[in-house]
C-alpha positions as CSV (number, residue, x, y, z in Angstrom):
1,M,0.0,0.0,0.0
2,T,2.6,2.6,1.0
3,Q,4.9,1.5,-1.9
4,S,2.4,3.2,-4.3
5,L,2.5,6.5,-2.5
6,P,4.4,9.2,-4.4
7,L,7.2,11.0,-2.7
8,W,6.2,14.6,-3.7
9,P,3.5,15.0,-1.0
10,F,6.1,14.4,1.7
11,A,8.3,17.1,0.2
12,I,5.3,19.4,0.4
13,L,4.7,18.4,4.0
14,A,8.4,19.1,4.8
15,A,8.1,22.6,3.2
16,L,4.9,23.2,5.2
17,L,6.6,22.2,8.4
18,V,9.4,24.6,7.8
19,L,7.0,27.4,6.9
20,G,4.9,26.7,9.9
21,Y,7.9,26.6,12.2
22,R,9.0,30.0,10.9
23,Q,5.6,31.4,11.8
24,S,5.9,30.1,15.4
25,R,8.5,32.8,15.9
26,E,7.8,36.5,16.2
27,R,8.2,38.3,12.9
28,V,7.6,41.6,11.1
29,V,5.3,41.3,8.0
30,Q,3.6,43.5,5.6
31,P,-0.2,43.3,5.8
32,G,-0.4,42.8,2.1
33,T,1.7,39.6,2.4
34,L,-0.9,38.1,4.8
35,A,-3.6,39.1,2.4
36,K,-1.8,37.4,-0.5
37,V,-1.4,34.2,1.5
38,A,-5.1,34.3,2.5
39,L,-6.1,34.8,-1.1
40,A,-3.9,32.0,-2.3
41,M,-5.4,29.6,0.3
42,L,-8.9,30.7,-0.7
43,A,-8.1,30.0,-4.4
44,L,-6.3,26.7,-3.8
45,S,-9.0,25.6,-1.4
46,L,-11.9,26.4,-3.7
47,Y,-10.1,24.9,-6.7
48,G,-9.4,21.7,-4.7
49,V,-13.1,21.4,-3.8
50,T,-14.3,22.0,-7.4
51,A,-11.6,19.8,-8.9
52,A,-12.5,16.9,-6.5
53,F,-16.3,17.2,-6.5
54,G,-17.2,19.5,-9.4
55,A,-18.6,23.0,-9.3
56,H,-21.9,21.7,-8.0
57,L,-24.3,23.3,-5.4
58,V,-23.5,21.0,-2.4
59,P,-19.7,21.3,-2.4
60,V,-19.6,25.0,-3.3
61,L,-22.2,25.9,-0.7
62,A,-20.6,23.7,2.0
63,W,-17.2,25.3,1.2
64,A,-18.7,28.8,1.4
65,A,-20.4,28.0,4.7
66,G,-17.1,26.7,6.2
67,F,-15.2,29.7,4.9
68,A,-17.8,32.2,6.2
69,T,-17.9,30.5,9.6
70,A,-14.1,30.7,10.1
71,A,-13.6,34.1,8.5
72,F,-16.5,36.0,10.1
73,V,-18.1,34.0,12.9
74,A,-15.0,32.5,14.5
75,G,-12.6,35.2,13.3
76,P,-11.5,36.2,16.8
77,V,-10.4,32.6,17.5
78,F,-8.0,32.6,14.6
79,A,-6.9,36.3,14.9
80,P,-3.3,36.8,16.1
81,Q,-3.1,38.5,19.5
82,G,-0.4,41.1,20.6
83,L,0.1,42.8,17.3
84,A,2.4,45.9,17.2
85,R,2.8,48.4,14.4
86,E,6.3,49.0,13.0
87,G,6.0,51.7,10.3
88,S,4.0,50.2,7.5
89,A,4.5,46.7,8.8
90,V,3.2,44.8,11.7
91,R,5.0,42.7,14.3
92,V,3.2,39.4,14.6
93,P,3.9,37.3,17.7
94,G,4.8,33.7,17.0
95,S,2.0,31.2,16.8
96,W,1.7,27.5,16.2
97,L,-1.8,28.0,14.7
98,P,-0.6,28.6,11.1
99,L,1.4,25.3,11.3
100,G,-1.7,23.5,12.6
101,L,-3.8,24.9,9.8
102,M,-1.2,24.1,7.1
103,V,-0.8,20.5,8.3
104,S,-4.6,20.2,8.6
105,I,-5.0,21.3,5.0
106,F,-2.3,18.8,4.0
107,A,-3.9,16.0,5.9
108,A,-7.3,16.7,4.5
109,R,-6.0,16.9,1.0
110,F,-3.9,13.7,1.5
111,V,-6.9,11.7,2.9
112,L,-9.1,13.0,0.0
113,G,-6.5,12.1,-2.5
114,Y,-6.0,8.7,-1.0
115,A,-9.8,8.0,-0.8
116,T,-10.2,9.1,-4.4
117,G,-7.2,7.0,-5.5
118,V,-8.5,3.8,-4.0
119,D,-12.0,4.7,-5.3
120,A,-13.6,4.7,-1.8
121,H,-17.3,4.6,-2.1
122,M,-17.8,7.4,0.5
123,V,-16.1,9.9,-1.8
124,H,-19.3,9.9,-3.9
125,E,-21.6,10.3,-0.9
126,A,-23.3,13.7,-0.5
127,W,-22.5,13.8,3.3
128,F,-18.8,13.2,2.6
129,I,-18.7,15.8,-0.2
130,A,-20.4,18.4,2.1
131,V,-18.2,17.7,5.1
132,A,-14.9,17.7,3.1
133,S,-15.9,20.9,1.3
134,A,-16.8,22.6,4.6
135,V,-13.5,21.5,6.2
136,F,-11.5,23.0,3.3
137,G,-13.6,26.2,3.6
138,L,-13.0,26.4,7.4
139,L,-9.3,26.0,7.0
140,S,-8.9,28.6,4.3
141,G,-11.3,30.9,6.1
142,A,-9.0,30.8,9.2
143,F,-6.2,32.3,7.1
144,A,-8.6,35.0,5.9
145,A,-9.6,35.7,9.5
146,R,-5.9,36.1,10.4
147,A,-5.2,38.5,7.5
148,T,-8.4,40.5,8.2
149,A,-7.4,40.9,11.9
150,V,-4.0,42.3,10.9
151,H,-5.6,44.7,8.4
152,R,-8.1,45.9,11.0
153,F,-5.3,46.4,13.5
154,M,-3.3,48.5,11.0
155,R,-6.3,50.7,10.2
156,S,-7.0,51.3,13.8
157,A,-3.4,51.8,15.0
């Protein structure tokens, strides 16, 4: 079973672990950089859902509901705390949350890819499509919530 797994996902996992570790340390970032990351996550997430399940009502609505829940309803949960302005940039304290989000996205994509690869019956079930799509929406919405919180801080500071 594991002999048929390609190596490239593990290279991506290693890169995500490095990026996530870097975000566990305090750093100074431009707000636009966080917005670009959030937009990239949004695009990749929505593309992943539509590529896996098609641009149908259930996956797109479930993704949108997950995204809106994370970005707007649970935004304060994902927002970085202890921000400080440094000119046009912002000092963001280190957090393990981005690593957790990145690894969660990787794991969800890996499980979906594996289930699709072995032609698991559940991949075609409406409940699975809705849950998987909502999970991808939640995870990308968390990045949007973090970027939005930084932009709000910069406007108010």
